[in-house]
Structure formats: C-alpha cells, structure tokens
N, C-alpha and C positions, 0 to 999 in steps of 0.2 A: 459632689457636694450639692445639696438642694439649694436652689435660689430662694429668696424670701417669698416670692409669689407662690412657689410650690409648698413652702412651709405653712404659709397662711391658708392655702387650700386644704392641706392636711389637717390643720387645726379645725377648720370649718367642718370637715367630715366627722371629726370627733364630737363636735358640739351639735351637729345637725339633728340627731335623733332625740335630743332632750326636749321635753315639753316645758317651755318657759311661759310665765305669765308675769303680771306686775308684782306678784309676791310668790313666795313658795320655794320648795326644794329645787325646782328646775333652775331658778336664778342662782341659788347657792352652789349647785353642782357646776354650773357654767363658770362662775367666778373662781371656784376652786381649781378648775382645769386651767383657766387663764393664769392663776396664781403659780402654776408650775413653770410659766415662761417669764413672768415679771413679778416683782414683790408687791403684790396688791394687798391693801388693807381692806378687810371685809367688815362692813358696819351693818347693824340692825337697828331699825327704828320701830317701836311697838305700835301695833294696831291702836287706833283711836287717838294717836298723837295729832294735834292741830298743827297744820303747816300752811301758813298764810290763810287763804280762804277755803282750804281743803282739809281733809282728814284722812289719815292712813287707814285704808279699808282692812277688813278681815283678811287673813292669809288663806290662800286657796291652794289645795293640792289635789291631784287626781291619780288614781291607781289603775283604773280600767274603765272601759265603757264599750257598749256594743248594742246593736239591734238584732234580735233573733226573729226569723220568720216562723211560721207554724211548723216547719219541718226541723227546726232547731239550727238552721244555717245562720251564720253571722253575716248578714247583708251589709252591715257597717261595723267596722272594727277599729277602735281607737289605737290598738297596738300596731296596726298596719300603717296608720297615718294619724298623727296627733292633731291634725287640723279637723278631724271628724267631729270633735266636740267643741261647742261654744266655750270659749275661755271664761271661767268663773261659773260654769253650770253648777247648779245645786244638785245634790244626789237625788236619784230617782230609781225606782225598781217596780215596774208595773206592766200590765198588759193593756195595750190600747188598740183601737181600730186604725185602719189606714187613714181614715178621715181625720181622726184626732192626731195621729202622728204627723200628718202633713202640716199641721199648725206649728210643729216644732222642728221642721226641716228647712234648711237653707241651701239654695243652689243658684247657679248663674245660667240663665237661658242663653245668653250671648257667648258664654264660654262653657259649652256643655260637657267638656272633659275635665274641667278644673273643679277642685274642692275649694270653696271660698273660706277665707279666714274671718271669723265673726267673734265679737266679744260682747260681754254684758257685765262690766265691772261693778257698776253702781246700781243695778236693779236685779234682784234675784229672779232667775228663770233657768230653764234647762232647754237644751236643744242640740241637734246634730247637723253637721254640714256634709253634703254629699255632692257628687257631680250630678248635673242635670240629666245626663243620659242614664245614670244609675237610678235616679229618682223616677224617671218615666217607666222603668222596668218593675217597680214595686207593684205587687198584685193585691187585690182586695183580700182582706183577711185580718187576723189578729197578729200583733207584733209585741214582743217583750222588749221594753226599753230599760237599759241598765246603765247608770252612771255611778261609779264608785268614787265620789269626790268628797271633799271636806272643806267647809268654811269655818275658821276658828280664829280666836284671838291669838295673833302671832306677831309677825313683824314684816316690814319691808326691808329688803336687803340691797345694798349697793357696794361697789368697789371703788376705792380711791387710791391714787398714787401721787405723792408729792415728790418731785425730783428737784432738790435744791440747786440753785444756780449761784452766780456771783452776787446777785442782788435780789431784793424781795419782789420786784416787779415780775409779773407772771404771764406766761402763755397758757391758755386754757383749752383743753381738749375734752369733748364730751361725746359719749356714744351710748346706745341703749341695748339692754339685754332682757327683753320682755316678750318676745314673740316665739311661738313654737317653730316647727321645722320650715323655715323659709331662709333662703340663702342671701339674696341681694339686699332685701329690705331689712333683714335681721342680722345675719352673721357677718356680712362683709365689713360692717362698721367695727364691731368688737375685735375681729381678727386683725384688721389693718391697724387699729389703735394699739393693739398689743405689740405688734412688731415695730410700729412707730416709736412706742415707748422704749422698747428694747434698744433701738438705734439711738435714741436720745440719751439713754443711760450710758452708752458706750463712748460718748464724746464730750468735750468741754462745753460748758453752757454759761452764757451770760445771764439768762433769765431762768427763774424757777418755773417748772412745768407743773400745772395742776391738771391731773387726768382722772376722769371719772367714768365708771361703767354703771349705768342706772336703768331702772324701769322708765320708759318714756312718760312724759308729762308729770305723773305723780312723783316720780323719782327726781326730776329736775326741780320741781317745786319744793320737795323735801330738802334737797341739798342746798338750794338757795336760802331756805328758811333758817338753815343752821350756819351758813357761811357768808351771807350776803355782804356784811360790812367789810370783811377782809377781801372778798372778791372785787367789790367796787373800788377799793383802795388800790389793789395791786394789778389787776388784769389789764394788759395793754392790747391784747388781741386774742381771739379764740375762734375755734371751729367746732361745729356740731357735725360729727362724722357718721354718715349713713349712706347706704346705697352706693357703694364704691367698688363693686365687684364684676360688673359685666364689661363688654368691650364695645358698647354702642356710642362712644363719644363721652363728652363731659357736660356737666351742668354746674352753674354757679348761682347760688341763692344769696341775695344780699342781706345785710343786717337791716334793721328798720330804717336807719338814716342812709345807708348805702355808701357812706364815705369814711368808714373807720379804717384803721390800719389793716385789719383783717380783710376788708373788702379790697383795698388798694393792692395789697400783696397778692390776693387771689387772682385778680384781674391781670396783674403784671405777669405772674408766673404762667397762667394759662395762655395769655396772648403771646409771650415770647417763646413758648414751646410750640407755637403755631398749631394749637389744638383747636379743633372744631367744637366750640362749646356754646350752650344755650344759656342766656342770662335770664334769671327769674327774679322778679321783684319780691319785696317782703309781703306784698299782697297775696303771693302764691306760696306762703309758708305752710308748714304742716307738721313739723317735728318740734324738737325742744328749743329751736330758735324762737318759738313763740314766747317761751318763758324768759330766756336770757335777754331778749330785746324788749320786753314789755315795759310800759311806763313805770318809773320808779326803780326798776332793775337796771335797764340801760347799759348792758354789757356789750362790748364790741365783738359780737359773734356773727360769723357768716358760715356758709357751707359750700364745700366743693364736692360734687357727686359725679357718678357716672349717670345712669338713667335715674332721674329724680323720682322720688316716691310719688305715686299716683299718676305718673306719666308713662308708664310702660305696661303692656298688656298683662304681664304675669303678676303684677303687684297684688299683694294680699290674696294669693291663691297658691295652690299646690304646684303650679307651674313655675313658681319662683324657687327653683331647685338647684341642686349641685351642678347641673349641666349649664344653667344660665350664667353662673359665676365661674370665672376661669382664673388660673394662676397668672396669666398675662394681664388680665383686667385688674386684678388686685395689685400686681407689681406696678403697673402704670400709675394707679392712684397713689400708692405708697411713695413713688418717686416724686410726684407732684407735691404731696404733703411735706416730704423732706425738704424740697426746695423752698416751700413756704416758711417752714421753721427756720431754715438757714437765713433767708432774707430778713425775717423779723429779728433774728439774732444780730445780723450785721447792719441793719438799717440805722443810719445816723444822719444828723444834719451837719453838713460840712461847710467850712468857710475857708476860702483861699487866704493864705498868709501874706501876700504881697500885693502892692498896687500895680495895676496893669498886667500885661501878659508876662508870666515868668519865663526866664531864660532856661529852657530845658536842656540845651546842649551842654552847658557847663556841669550839669548834674548827671550827664550820661543818659538822659531820657529822650534825647532827640537823635535819630539815627544819622550816622555820618555817611551812610550809603542809603540813598532814597530808593525804595521799591514800592510797588503797589500796596503790598501788605504793610510795610512799615508806615506808609502814609496813612493807612486806615487806623492803625493803632494810635498814632500821634493825634489824628483828628478826633478820635474818641476821647483821648486824654484832654485835649484842648477844649472840647465841648463840655466835658465834665467840669473842668475848671471854670468855664464861662458861667455855669449855673450854680457853682458852689458859693452861694452868697450869704450863707448863714441862716437862710430861711427855708430852703427846699431840702427835703430829705432824699435819701438814695432812691426810694421808690419813685418819687416825682421826677427826679433828674433822669432816671432810666427811661421813663415814659417820654420826657421832653426830647431827649437826644436819640431815641429809638435804638437803644442798645440794651441787650439783656443784662440783668444784674450780674450774672455769673461771668460775663466778660468784663464787667467793671471791677470786680473784686481784686484782680491782680493790679489793675491800674491804680486803684485806691491805695493798695498796700505800698506801691512804689512812691506815690505822692506823699503818703504819710511818713514813710521812711526818710524822705528827703525834706521833711518839714515844710512842705508846700501847702498842706491843708491842716485844719484843726477840727476836732469834733466839738460841736456846740453844746451837746447835752450830756457831757461828762465833766 
C-alpha cells in the first residue's frame, strides 16, 4: 500500500506537465484533478472585477510556441518545457533577426543550464526563456518566432473546501496553483494541502477548516475581497503552504506580529521534533502571507516550509523539478502540518481545580512503585499542574516545562478525567 508521501509524489507527477498561470485552463485542469481526491468547490471570478486595489486581469491560455531557425529546426519548443515562454505572452508570428530576438530572450548567466521562470502579467509583451548555454549557441540569421496564445475576457479560477467542525471558529490553509512545471515552489504546496485535507476529513474536528487553492497574490486578494468579514471573525490560526517538498531541512516564516497562535504552534512543533529549522521574519516574506497579514486584514497566518522560496538555487527555474522533491520530503512536511493541526485542535487554557498540590495517589495517578520512568511521568504531570493557572494555554505550558505536547496529551486526559483541571475557554 502506498504511503501518503508516495501518493503525493504521484499526484505531483500527474500535475507537473500542466501549464498553469494566474488564470486559464491550466488552473482549471489542476483543480479538477485535485477534485478527484477531495471535494473541492471550483469558483470563477470574471475579468475586470474590482478586488480591493486590484482588478482581475484578462484570462490567458496558450496552445503552442516555438522558435525556428533558418533550417526549420525548433531551437526552442514550448511543448518540451512550458517554462520556455514568458507567462502571459501575447501572440506573435513573425520572422526576426538574431539581434531583435535577443531583446525577447531571457536566460541566467550564473545558472547556464537552467531555464528561468519569467512572467509579465500586467504589461503586454512576448518573450522566450532558454538556458544560457543554449542562448550562446544561437547563430546569426533569421528566426521565426511563434506563440499561439490568447488574452481574453474570461475569469480567475480558485478552489475552496470548507470542512465543518463542532464550532464556527476556523483553521485556515492556503496554497497556490499558478506556476507552470516547477515542483517545490509550485506543486509541493497543493499536493500536500490535498492530502492534509483528506486526513482532516477523516477525523473528528473541533474547528471548521477553510482550505483554498488560489493563484498567488491576485488569488488571495480576490478571495479576501469576497470573504474578509467572515475570515476576520472566525479564523484563529492559519498557514500559507508552499515549498514543502525537498529534504534540506525546514523553514519557518512568521506572521507580521510573530506571536499569533499559528506562530507559537509552528515553533513548538518544529522545536520539539528536534528539527534543524531556519527562522525568517516577516521582513523576508514573499508569498500570500503578504496579503493575509497586511494592515486591515491582520489574519494570524504563518508558514512552515522546507527550503524557503527564493532561498534555494533551483527556485524559479527548470531545475526545480521532480527530482528535487521527494516522497520522503513531502511526508515529513505533511507529518509536521498534521501535528500543528492537532495541537491547534487540542490547545486549551487549563486551570487546576484545587488549592495547593493535589493528592495524586488517591486517584491512582501516583505510582506505588517508584522507578526512573514513573518519576518522570509524575514530574511532567506535576509541572503541568503547577502552570495550569487559568492564564497559560497548552502551547505556553509545553514551552515552559520543556515537554512536547504529544507527551502532555495523555497526562491532560487523565487529569481531566479525574476532575483535577478545567478548560477555561469552553
């Protein structure tokens, strides 16, 4: 039986060839495939719709693109790699000199074997992206440039899944589906979020889950413009899920204030798993956390990643491929996010129900035979009780007494069953 990491990697392979952008059929096809795994609702917002300070652009689709040399050879072929065309390139079909062609070519001198990922969403232009080594091989002469694309009045597409819980308060998860064939920066987020949603659906829930698959930036702005009042009222913690597929360690990017429940849970889980992780401040933001944490929006959203966007050499190039992302990398990230969700679900503020130190022995909570292990369990229980003052929540107590929350869960259950603690927020 395939493990979740392998299933995620298989889903990634299925999605990898699709040419996605911030609008268009590539996004729709991607969401329809994800819809085969989870019951995603697909929404369309028409071009020209005002969304806060922005406007939904025209829809872009592309069918083919290439550069032909004078011998009729395809020296650049979109069908071999969809990064070869600037996203949102306008259609073109003409013959140009090498000198003119150079003005429409993009490559990376410091990564000569990589095809760069370039976009031009809000200014009309055309262009091709090639490796620098390939660019240096181009000979003087005439070249036919052909881009069979279309910009039209259409819509922006996004996916939404609301999973009801026992209460209206929400945990928010957001990921993006707007890049062409890149694995860590693009597809690791959607495939992990898909299987995280599948796991959430299968278990009891205290909180409602709001999960969205959107085009980056314009998608989050669009979604916020339609749902902000409800989101501000209900969301208690959220994560922007991106770049979660490699095996190079972990990264944590804080919310704007850095002290929300999402932040504290992320730090707790990463720390007690003894993971080597890099902490980034909100000053180093770059994805949709920009929108969720912006003034007036002020949602409690942080990010847990593997190699952070912009911080690994393959980022936004053809080197961010299916070899960079592994089943093991995806599985590790999924396990961390599961633990975060479980901690948010179980996080409470507790208060001890008696004055002074409770007598654990008469409740069968103190061992009659003292061993090294039994002493540790009792010490953790007593330390938890010492800080259960009605003001500190589980995350804070875990940090203070240096005990992972998953080791405190059974202790809390026993204390609660014996009426020694009460939940303050219920």
